C-alpha positions in Angstrom: 0.0 0.0 0.0 1.7 3.2 -1.1 2.1 6.0 1.4 2.3 9.6 0.5 3.3 12.9 2.1 1.7 16.3 1.6 3.4 19.6 2.5 1.4 22.8 2.6 3.7 25.8 3.2 1.1 28.5 3.6 1.9 32.2 4.3 1.7 31.7 8.1 2.3 28.1 8.8 3.6 24.8 7.4 1.5 21.7 7.6 2.6 18.2 6.8 0.5 15.0 6.5 1.5 11.4 6.0 -1.4 9.6 4.4 -2.5 6.3 3.0 -3.6 5.8 -0.6 -7.2 6.4 0.5 -6.0 9.7 2.0 -6.5 8.6 5.6 -4.0 10.7 7.7 -1.5 8.6 9.6 0.7 11.3 11.0 0.6 15.1 11.0 2.7 18.0 12.1 2.9 21.8 11.8 5.3 24.7 12.3 5.9 28.4 11.6 6.0 30.2 8.2 8.2 28.6 5.5 7.8 31.4 3.0 11.4 31.8 1.7 10.7 35.4 0.9 10.2 36.0 4.6 12.5 33.6 6.4 15.0 32.9 3.7 15.5 29.6 1.8 17.8 27.9 4.2 15.6 28.5 7.2 12.5 27.5 5.2 14.1 24.3 4.1 15.1 23.4 7.6 11.6 24.0 8.9 10.0 21.9 6.2 12.4 19.0 6.8 11.8 19.2 10.5 8.0 19.1 10.0 8.2 16.2 7.6 10.5 14.3 10.0 8.0 14.9 12.8 5.0 13.7 10.7 6.9 10.5 9.8 7.6 9.9 13.5 3.9 10.6 14.3 2.9 8.1 11.7 5.5 5.6 12.8 6.8 5.0 9.3 10.2 5.4 7.7 11.2 7.6 4.8 11.7 4.6 2.5 8.0 3.7 2.9 6.9 7.0 1.2 6.2 6.5 -2.5 5.5 10.1 -3.4 5.4 13.6 -1.8 3.6 16.7 -3.0 4.7 20.1 -1.9 3.4 23.6 -2.3 5.0 26.6 -0.6 3.9 30.2 -0.6 6.5 32.4 -2.2 8.2 29.4 -3.9 5.9 28.3 -6.8 7.1 25.5 -9.1 7.2 27.9 -12.0 10.3 29.7 -10.5 11.4 27.5 -7.6 11.1 23.9 -8.9 14.7 23.0 -8.3 14.6 24.3 -4.7 11.5 22.4 -3.9 13.2 19.2 -5.0 16.3 20.1 -3.0 14.1 20.6 0.1 12.6 17.1 0.1 15.1 14.9 -1.7 17.6 14.7 1.3 15.0 13.3 3.6 12.8 11.4 1.1 15.5 10.1 -1.3 13.4 7.2 -2.7 10.1 9.2 -3.2 8.6 10.7 -6.3 8.8 14.4 -5.5 5.9 16.5 -7.0 6.7 20.2 -6.8 3.6 22.5 -7.0 2.4 25.8 -5.5 0.2 26.6 -2.6 -2.7 27.5 -4.9 -2.6 24.2 -6.9 -2.7 22.1 -3.7 -5.5 24.2 -2.4 -7.5 23.6 -5.6 -6.9 19.8 -5.6 -7.8 19.6 -1.9 -10.9 21.7 -2.1 -12.3 20.1 -5.2 -10.8 16.6 -4.8 -9.5 16.9 -8.4 -7.3 19.2 -10.5 -10.1 21.1 -12.1 -12.0 24.3 -11.4 -11.0 27.7 -9.9 -9.9 28.2 -6.3 -9.9 31.6 -4.6 -7.5 31.8 -1.7 -7.5 34.4 1.1 -5.1 33.7 3.9 -2.1 35.9 4.7 -2.0 36.6 1.0 -4.5 36.2 -1.8 -4.7 34.8 -5.4 -6.9 32.7 -7.6 -5.8 29.6 -9.5 -7.7 27.6 -12.1 -7.3 24.5 -14.3 -9.7 23.8 -17.2 -10.7 20.5 -18.7 -7.7 20.6 -21.1 -5.4 20.8 -18.2 -4.4 24.4 -18.9 -3.8 26.5 -15.7 -3.8 30.2 -14.9 -2.7 32.1 -11.9 -4.3 35.5 -11.1 -2.9 37.6 -8.2 -0.2 36.2 -6.0 1.9 39.3 -6.4 2.8 39.6 -2.7 2.0 42.3 -0.2 3.8 45.1 -2.0 2.2 44.6 -5.4 -1.1 42.9 -4.6 -2.6 40.5 -2.1 -5.9 42.4 -2.4 -8.6 41.0 0.0 -6.1 38.9 1.9 -5.6 38.8 5.7 -2.7 41.1 5.3 -4.7 43.5 3.1 -7.6 43.6 5.5 -5.4 44.0 8.6 -3.4 46.8 6.9 -6.6 48.6 5.8 -7.7 48.4 9.5 -4.4 50.0 10.5 -4.8 52.7 7.9 -8.2 53.5 9.4 -6.5 53.9 12.8 -4.0 56.3 11.3 -6.7 58.3 9.5 -8.8 58.4 12.7 -5.8 59.7 14.7 -5.4 62.5 12.1 -9.1 63.4 12.5 -10.2 62.2 9.1 -11.9 58.8 9.5 -13.7 57.4 6.5 -17.5 58.0 6.8 -17.7 57.1 10.5 -18.3 58.7 13.8 -15.4 59.5 16.1 -16.8 57.0 18.6 -16.8 54.2 16.0 -13.3 55.1 14.8 -12.1 55.1 18.5 -13.5 51.6 19.0 -11.7 50.1 16.0 -8.5 51.9 17.1 -8.7 50.5 20.6 -9.4 47.0 19.2 -6.4 46.9 16.9 -3.9 48.7 19.1 -4.8 46.4 22.0 -4.2 43.3 19.8 -0.7 44.6 19.0 0.0 45.7 22.6 0.5 49.3 21.5 -0.8 52.3 23.6 -1.3 55.0 21.0 -1.7 55.2 17.2 1.8 56.8 16.6 3.4 53.7 18.2 2.5 52.0 14.9 5.3 53.8 13.2 8.1 52.2 15.2 6.3 48.9 15.3 5.9 48.7 11.5 9.0 50.4 10.1 11.7 49.5 12.6 11.0 45.7 12.5 13.9 43.6 11.2 11.5 41.4 9.3 8.2 42.2 7.5 5.1 42.3 9.8 3.0 40.4 7.3 1.9 37.6 9.5 1.2 39.8 12.5 -0.8 42.3 10.4 -2.8 39.4 8.9 -3.8 38.2 12.4 -5.8 41.5 12.7 -8.1 40.4 9.8 -10.4 38.3 12.0 -10.8 41.2 14.4 -11.8 43.5 11.5 -14.1 40.9 10.2 -15.7 40.5 13.7 -16.1 44.3 14.0 -17.8 44.3 10.6 -20.2 41.5 11.6 -21.1 43.4 14.8 -21.9 46.7 13.3 -18.8 48.7 12.5 -19.4 50.7 9.3 -15.6 51.3 8.9 -14.9 47.6 9.1 -17.8 46.7 6.8 -16.4 49.0 4.2 -13.1 47.2 4.4 -14.7 43.7 4.1 -16.9 44.9 1.2 -13.8 46.0 -0.7 -12.0 42.8 0.1 -14.9 40.7 -1.2 -15.0 42.6 -4.5 -11.3 42.1 -5.0 -11.4 38.4 -4.2 -14.4 37.9 -6.5 -12.5 39.7 -9.3 -9.5 37.4 -8.9 -11.7 34.3 -9.4 -13.7 35.8 -12.3 -10.5 36.7 -14.1 -9.0 33.2 -13.7 -12.2 31.6 -15.0 -12.3 34.0 -18.0 -8.6 33.4 -18.9 -9.3 29.6 -19.1 -12.7 29.9 -20.8 -14.3 27.9 -17.9 -18.0 28.4 -18.4 -19.8 27.9 -16.2 -17.0 28.3 -13.6 -16.8 26.0 -10.7 -15.3 27.8 -7.7 -13.7 26.6 -4.5 -12.6 28.6 -1.5 -9.4 28.2 0.5 -7.5 30.0 3.2 -8.5 30.9 6.7 -10.7 33.8 5.7 -12.9 31.9 3.1 -13.0 28.3 4.3 -16.1 28.8 6.4 -19.2 31.0 6.1 -18.7 34.6 7.3 -19.5 38.1 6.2 -16.5 38.1 3.8 -17.1 34.6 2.2 -20.8 35.2 1.9 -20.2 38.5 0.1 -17.8 36.7 -2.3 -20.5 34.1 -2.9 -23.0 36.8 -3.7 -20.7 38.6 -6.1 -19.9 35.4 -7.9 -23.7 34.5 -7.9 -23.1 31.2 -6.3 -26.3 29.3 -5.3 -24.6 27.7 -2.3 -21.4 28.0 -0.3 -18.7 25.9 -1.9 -17.9 23.1 0.6 -14.3 22.0 0.7 -13.6 18.3 0.2 -10.1 18.2 1.7 -7.7 20.6 3.3 -4.8 22.0 1.3 -2.2 19.7 3.0 -4.3 16.7 2.0 -4.6 18.3 -1.4 -0.7 18.1 -1.6 -0.9 14.4 -0.7 -3.6 13.8 -3.3 -1.6 15.6 -6.0 1.3 13.2 -5.2 -1.1 10.2 -5.6 -2.4 11.6 -8.9 1.2 11.8 -10.3 2.1 8.4 -8.8 -0.9 6.8 -10.6 -0.5 8.7 -13.8 -0.2 6.3 -16.8 3.3 6.1 -18.4 
């Protein structure tokens, strides 16, 4: 019975699963971010190998029992980092078929249970990825926090912090001073800061980008929107519009009609104000239920390649 490994290196965490050919998890592990753009390639590789080793121990299996391994890492897509992805896993899984991918592809395969359709991902970052019946693929978004990531956890959190800055300057967006003060207190408290101007040192004097910490503010903004904050609702409405646009563009580029959408990432995987608004903008009749997680999607992608006819 072939065993497979799935590695999901999302923007904030790495998850690894050891699974059977029926995708029953036998061992799992997790760790911090492995985005090489944030922690560097050497540190990212060490963290991935440590997580894989831990998952193998949890499953009580040896490396030579693993027939194939699928891996998708944010910031290290197969298109530009294929050799590095091989180098990450080959030393600890020398006998395995290594299937390099990207975090969007494994999210699609997991959510749909097949390599077809369009997935919209909103986690720390954002993007849409689609595959049509001809096997052609298209990536929309995924430009990173400086050029894109619209609608992502980072984008929502940063927009919340911009609201704090505007409120401190006395120019809040279409909201009362009391409402702006509540949002300010909520976000500053989450960051353990005492006043808005403390954000300058916290953000600009950090040795590493604050992407992950800023993204953790998104659920707070989402909750504020769901409990009546007009400022937060405006942020969530804009985020939904941008995420829906990513998915629509991917489907259009691949001529997928009608498009079949899947959601991935912590902000979209369950029904909430943001995901429901995306559903409405895409005119979906029902919330797209996910079949598997992204990490199991990586394992399934490995199985698909393992069973591919010669």
